[in-house]
C-alpha positions, 0 to 999 in steps of 0.5 A: 494558548496551551490546551490545559489538561482535563480534570479526572471524573474523581477530581470533578466529583471530589470538588462537588462533595467538598462544595456540599459540605460548605467549603469555599471555592478558594478553599477547595482550590487550595486543597486540590491545587487548582485555580479558583476559576476551575473550581467555580466552572465545576461547581456551576456546571453541577448546579445547572446540569446536575452532573459532572460529566463532559457534556457533548460539544458541538465543535467547529463548523466544517470549513468545507460545505457540503456542496464543496465536499460533492465537488472534491469528491467528484473530482477525485473520482474522475481523476484519482491522481488529483492532488490535495494542492489541486483541491485547495486551488479549486476550493479557493477559486470557488471562494473557500480557503482551506489547507491540505490536511482539511482536504485529507480529513474531508475525503477520508470521511467520504471513504477516500484515502491517498495511497501509493498506486500499485503498478500492474500489467496493462492487460488485454482481453487475450491476457485475461482469458489466458490467465484465466485459462492458467488459473483453471487448469491449476486450481486443484494442483497440490502444494507439492507441484508448486513446491517442486517449482524453480521461479525465475525472472529479470528485473531492472533496478532504476538508477535515475528519475523513475522511482518516485511513487504516484498517489492516488485517492481511490480503493483499487490503487493501480497504474498500468505499465508497459515494459520500458525504462531509463537508466538501470542495472539488470539482474537475474534470479531464481528461488524455490519454496526451499529458499533462493537460488542464485542472483547475477548481474547481467552487465551486457545487453541481454539476448537469447545467447546470453540468456542460455548461458545464464541458465546453463551456469546458474539454473542447474547449480541453483536447483542442487543447492536448493535440493530439488527433487527429480522432475522439477519445473522451471517457470520463466515468463514470455519474454521473446528471448525465452520463447524463441525457437532456439531457446525452446530446442535448448530447454528440450535437449537439456530436458527441463520441464517448463511451466506454461506461462500467460503473458503479461502476468508478472503479478502471478509470479511469486518471485515478485514478492521476493 
């Protein structure tokens, strides 16, 4: 049965006013274009409660008992990747039949919601200390220093099978990651506070020699196009190709000033947002 539209406060009051001046329910209904039963219900409520305001409704009882709520809350706290289907099955085995939307509503009332898990680096204690050291060393750097940098990175665009997001029931939504993947294409790019630099596709397996060639052909032209001031700083991560002795020597000969970078810290690189 379709849900009827609720009468406005003014209409309910008008029904009572017409009733008080002696009009019948039928006459009131015809005058206001309402069913006689609707008019009668409003008048009976006014006679009983002396108001036409909506009274508090008890609502339908919860389908999941307090014990069931504790069970599913405990389950997702232990395993945030638990799906709604898993919880429906758990409750059904316990004798309670519910739908997935009921699961969502119940968990939201407990302060939990389903989110896409954000991928973050898998950090060891040595990485944590290096990141903290980096933050402390640069805590008071002026904005001009950061604006004078060129940030770079390589990124893989997955072609098949690895792009689906994972859902978690949790406030902090992260999945530790390691550096591996499936079919993809590789891109190298850079940017600064003044805009993006060059973006190129790496068509072959990248090694140290190819990385030096990429920088030689694209980094300086990017810096020129971005109108970088003298003494600009280049940032790249601690990929072995970037930190190899030959690479460091090449950067030194080219007089590139390189920002010292903590390992396993892609989330600190603003190019990730780009």
